[in-house]
C-alpha positions in Angstrom: 0.0 0.0 0.0 1.4 3.4 -1.0 2.1 6.0 1.6 -0.8 8.4 1.9 1.5 11.3 2.7 2.3 12.6 -0.8 5.2 14.9 -0.9 4.9 17.7 -3.4 7.5 20.4 -3.6 4.9 22.9 -4.8 2.7 22.5 -1.7 5.0 21.3 1.1 7.3 24.1 0.1 8.6 24.5 3.6 10.3 21.2 3.3 12.6 23.1 0.9 12.8 26.3 2.9 13.5 25.2 6.5 16.5 23.3 7.8 16.0 19.6 8.1 16.1 19.7 11.9 13.2 22.2 11.9 11.2 20.0 9.6 11.8 16.9 11.7 10.7 18.8 14.8 7.5 19.9 12.9 6.7 16.3 11.9 7.0 15.1 15.5 5.0 18.0 16.9 2.2 17.4 14.5 1.2 14.3 16.5 0.6 16.3 19.7 -2.5 18.2 18.7 -5.8 16.8 20.0 -7.2 16.0 16.5 -10.0 13.9 15.2 -9.9 12.2 11.8 -12.7 10.8 9.7 -14.0 10.0 6.3 -17.1 11.2 4.6 -18.2 8.9 1.8 -20.4 10.3 -0.9 -22.4 7.5 -2.4 -22.5 9.0 -5.9 -20.4 12.1 -6.6 -21.2 13.9 -9.8 -18.3 15.7 -11.4 -18.8 18.9 -13.5 -17.8 17.1 -16.8 -20.6 14.5 -16.3 -18.5 11.7 -14.8 -19.6 9.9 -11.6 -17.7 8.2 -8.9 -19.3 5.7 -6.5 -18.3 6.1 -2.9 -16.0 9.1 -3.1 -14.0 9.2 0.1 -13.3 12.6 1.6 -10.9 12.5 4.5 -10.6 15.2 7.1 -9.0 16.3 10.3 -10.6 18.5 12.9 -9.6 20.3 16.1 -12.0 21.7 18.7 -15.8 21.5 18.8 -18.5 23.4 16.9 -20.6 25.9 18.8 -24.0 27.1 17.8 -26.1 30.2 18.6 -29.7 30.1 19.7 -30.9 29.6 16.1 -28.6 26.6 15.6 -26.1 28.5 13.4 -22.5 27.4 13.9 -20.4 30.4 15.0 -16.8 29.2 15.4 -16.0 27.0 12.4 -12.8 27.7 10.4 -12.1 25.9 7.1 -8.4 25.8 6.0 -7.5 24.3 2.6 -4.2 22.9 1.5 -2.4 23.3 -1.8 -1.5 21.0 -4.7 -0.1 17.7 -3.5 -0.6 18.5 0.2 -3.0 17.4 2.9 -4.9 19.0 5.7 -2.4 17.7 8.3 0.4 19.9 6.9 -1.2 22.7 8.9 -0.4 20.9 12.2 3.3 21.8 11.9 4.7 24.3 14.4 5.1 27.1 11.9 1.4 27.1 11.4 -0.5 25.4 14.2 2.0 26.4 16.7 1.5 30.1 15.8 -2.3 30.0 15.4 -4.0 27.1 17.2 -2.6 27.3 20.7 -4.1 28.8 23.9 -4.7 32.5 23.5 -3.7 32.5 19.8 -5.8 33.8 17.0 -7.5 30.4 16.1 -7.2 28.9 19.6 -8.6 25.4 19.2 -10.4 25.6 22.5 -12.5 28.3 21.0 -12.7 27.4 17.3 -13.7 24.3 15.4 -10.9 23.9 12.8 -11.6 21.8 9.7 -8.6 20.6 7.7 -9.8 18.5 4.6 -7.8 16.3 2.3 -9.1 17.4 -1.1 -10.2 15.0 -3.9 -7.1 13.4 -5.3 -5.0 14.1 -2.2 -3.9 12.6 1.1 -6.3 9.9 2.4 -9.2 11.0 0.1 -10.1 9.2 -3.1 -7.4 9.5 -5.8 -6.1 7.8 -8.9 -3.5 5.7 -7.1 -6.2 3.9 -5.2 -6.7 1.7 -8.3 -8.4 3.5 -11.1 -5.3 5.2 -12.2 -6.0 7.3 -15.4 -9.6 6.1 -15.3 -10.2 8.2 -12.2 -12.6 11.1 -13.0 -10.8 14.1 -14.3 -11.6 16.4 -11.4 -11.2 20.2 -11.5 -11.2 22.9 -8.9 -15.0 23.3 -9.0 -15.3 19.6 -8.1 -12.9 20.0 -5.3 -14.8 23.0 -3.8 -18.0 21.0 -4.1 -16.4 18.2 -2.2 -15.2 20.6 0.5 -18.8 22.0 0.8 -20.3 18.6 1.0 -17.9 17.6 3.8 -18.5 20.8 5.8 -22.3 21.0 5.3 -23.5 17.4 4.9 -21.0 15.4 7.0 -19.9 17.8 9.7 -23.2 19.6 9.8 -21.6 23.0 9.8 -24.0 25.5 8.4 -21.8 28.6 8.6 -18.1 29.3 8.7 -16.4 32.0 10.7 -13.5 32.0 8.4 -12.4 30.4 5.1 -8.7 30.4 4.3 -6.3 28.5 2.2 -2.8 28.3 0.8 -1.8 28.1 -2.9 -4.4 25.8 -4.4 -6.4 26.3 -1.2 -6.0 30.0 -1.8 -7.7 29.7 -5.2 -10.4 27.6 -3.6 -11.0 30.4 -1.1 -11.8 32.8 -3.9 -14.2 30.2 -5.3 -15.9 29.7 -1.9 -16.5 33.5 -1.7 -18.2 33.5 -5.1 -20.1 30.2 -4.9 -21.3 30.4 -1.3 -21.2 34.2 -0.6 -23.3 34.1 2.6 -21.8 30.9 4.1 -18.9 32.6 5.8 -17.9 35.8 7.7 -14.5 36.3 6.2 -12.1 35.0 3.5 -8.3 34.9 3.6 -6.6 33.6 0.4 -2.8 33.2 0.8 -0.5 32.9 -2.2 -2.5 32.9 -5.4 -4.1 35.2 -8.0 -7.8 35.6 -8.8 -7.4 34.9 -12.5 -7.2 32.0 -14.9 -3.9 30.0 -14.7 -2.0 31.4 -17.6 1.4 32.7 -18.6 4.4 31.2 -16.9 2.3 29.6 -14.2 0.4 27.6 -16.8 3.6 26.7 -18.6 5.4 25.4 -15.6 2.4 23.2 -14.7 2.3 21.8 -18.2 6.1 21.1 -18.0 5.4 19.1 -14.9 2.7 17.0 -16.6 4.6 16.6 -19.9 7.7 15.5 -18.0 5.9 12.6 -16.5 3.9 11.7 -19.6 6.9 11.8 -21.9 8.7 9.3 -19.8 8.2 5.9 -21.6 8.0 4.2 -18.2 4.8 6.1 -17.5 3.1 3.8 -20.1 -0.2 5.7 -20.2 -0.5 5.6 -16.5 -0.1 1.8 -16.3 3.4 1.7 -14.9 4.5 -1.2 -12.7 7.2 1.1 -11.0 7.1 4.8 -10.8 8.5 6.7 -13.9 11.4 8.1 -12.0 13.0 10.1 -14.8 9.8 11.9 -15.5 9.1 12.5 -11.9 12.6 13.8 -11.3 12.2 16.3 -14.1 8.8 17.4 -12.8 10.3 17.9 -9.3 13.1 20.1 -10.9 10.3 22.4 -12.2 8.6 22.5 -8.8 11.8 23.3 -7.2 12.2 26.4 -9.2 8.5 27.3 -8.5 9.0 27.4 -4.8 12.6 28.7 -4.8 13.7 31.6 -2.8 17.0 33.1 -3.9 17.8 35.2 -0.9 17.4 32.4 1.6 18.9 29.7 -0.5 22.0 31.7 -1.2 22.4 32.2 2.5 21.8 28.5 3.4 23.8 27.0 0.5 26.6 29.5 -0.3 28.9 27.1 -2.0 28.7 24.9 -5.1 29.1 21.7 -3.1 26.4 22.7 -0.5 23.9 23.5 -3.2 24.6 20.3 -5.1 24.3 18.2 -1.9 21.0 19.9 -1.0 19.5 19.3 -4.5 20.5 15.6 -4.6 19.4 14.9 -1.1 16.1 16.6 -1.5 15.1 15.0 -4.8 15.9 11.6 -3.4 13.6 12.3 -0.4 10.8 13.7 -2.5 10.7 10.8 -4.9 9.7 8.5 -2.1 6.0 8.6 -1.7 5.1 10.3 -5.0 2.6 8.8 -7.4 2.9 10.0 -11.0 -0.8 9.8 -11.9 -1.8 11.6 -8.7 0.6 14.3 -9.6 -0.7 14.7 -13.1 -4.3 14.9 -11.9 -3.4 17.4 -9.2 -1.7 19.8 -11.6 -4.3 19.4 -14.3 -7.1 20.3 -11.9 -6.5 24.0 -12.2 -7.7 24.1 -15.8 -11.2 25.3 -14.8 -10.1 28.0 -12.4 -10.9 31.7 -13.2 -12.8 33.7 -10.5 -12.1 37.0 -12.1 -15.5 37.6 -13.8 -17.4 37.1 -10.5 -15.3 38.9 -7.9 -18.2 41.3 -7.3 -20.3 38.5 -5.9 -18.1 38.2 -2.8 -20.0 39.8 0.0 -17.8 39.4 3.1 -14.5 41.0 4.0 -11.6 39.4 2.1 -7.9 39.9 2.8 -5.6 38.5 0.0 -1.9 38.0 0.9 1.0 37.4 -1.4 4.8 37.7 -0.9 7.1 39.7 -3.2 9.5 36.8 -3.6 6.8 34.3 -4.8 7.9 32.9 -8.2 4.5 31.5 -8.8 2.6 34.8 -8.2 5.2 37.5 -9.0 4.2 41.1 -7.9 5.2 42.6 -11.3 2.0 41.1 -12.8 0.0 43.6 -10.8 -3.0 41.3 -10.8 -4.1 41.2 -7.2 -3.6 44.9 -6.6 -5.7 45.8 -9.6 -8.5 43.2 -9.3 -9.0 43.6 -5.6 -11.0 46.7 -6.3 -13.7 44.5 -7.8 -14.2 42.9 -4.4 -16.7 45.0 -2.5 -14.9 44.5 0.9 -11.6 43.4 -0.4 -8.1 44.3 0.6 -4.7 43.1 -0.7 -1.4 42.9 1.1 2.0 42.3 -0.6 4.6 41.2 1.9 8.0 42.6 1.2 11.0 40.3 0.8 12.8 39.9 4.1 14.9 37.4 5.9 11.7 35.9 7.2 9.9 35.3 3.9 10.4 32.0 2.0 9.0 32.7 -1.5 5.8 30.7 -2.3 6.2 28.9 1.0 5.6 32.0 3.0 1.9 31.1 2.8 2.4 28.6 5.7 4.7 30.8 7.8 1.9 32.2 10.0 4.2 34.4 12.0 4.9 36.5 9.0 1.2 37.4 8.3 -0.7 36.6 11.5 -1.2 40.3 12.3 -3.2 40.7 9.1 -5.3 37.7 10.1 -6.0 39.5 13.4 -7.2 42.5 11.5 -9.5 40.5 9.3 -11.0 38.7 12.3 -11.6 42.0 14.0 -13.1 43.6 10.9 -15.5 40.6 10.2 -16.5 40.0 13.8 -20.3 39.5 13.9 -22.2 42.3 15.5 -24.0 41.4 18.6 
């Protein structure tokens, strides 16, 4: 049985950006949180392209307990969505949970009901590597958001969210939640994405990843007996550039030998636990994403955050700072490059942007 913890450089970017000792500490600390895990099985899940999957499994992790007001409305639920190749449990690491979920912190799990789903195609949820391989339905972001809603509303019986937030792919899902379910939440915080169709260099790098795998003869149309290592290695090379952070890497690996050793050691580690078909599906899923025409439908306060050293969402495109004016209660923050930012991976370093989350929670606090 394959390991359910899929390592993707694009999403678990902090694996690249933190010293190995810090990551090991994070992995150990992830087990100390008082979490509950479960699976919601949808008997017949209908995808937007007409395909159907029987018994779609949606895995989730939660912290805390839901609270309801006199009318039965849940008042303290927070949905946090991961990125491409990630899982909900990645948010249990010290750099995120340790900054937000502890006693007295912004999302104290004794006060909030925190929901961390594994999206379709990811983690312990249904995915191609379960057996269907390339016959698995070709899910898109709209299907993933529908699955998130079904999990929250139908399985966990949460009829309102205090906050919806996400990183990278989860960031894009956050924009979609605001448009699709505009009255279902009090606030939105998308971290590290743009509210437009995946195009330009972003699209090209994603296509390079998929093409690298499919061009490897060992892939065999998805029917490989062993993973297509050469294709996966090339795909990971592209991901490495996508999450790269020149300032920090130059500091950590200042010599040729140090840089070479890091690259070789890291690629060998990432190859363990990867599934080629899962990776293809995950990167192809963004093909239906484009919230830009409906930004005016977002009714609640939204705070979008990007970092200036993010290769995936570079500030020179001037997309967020222009389109945010279409959002009735929208605000955009561009984090400057500092010794604390880590390129695309800054989205999971809560200490860097938690003050903005505090402002959003204060702004969106329900009136009594």
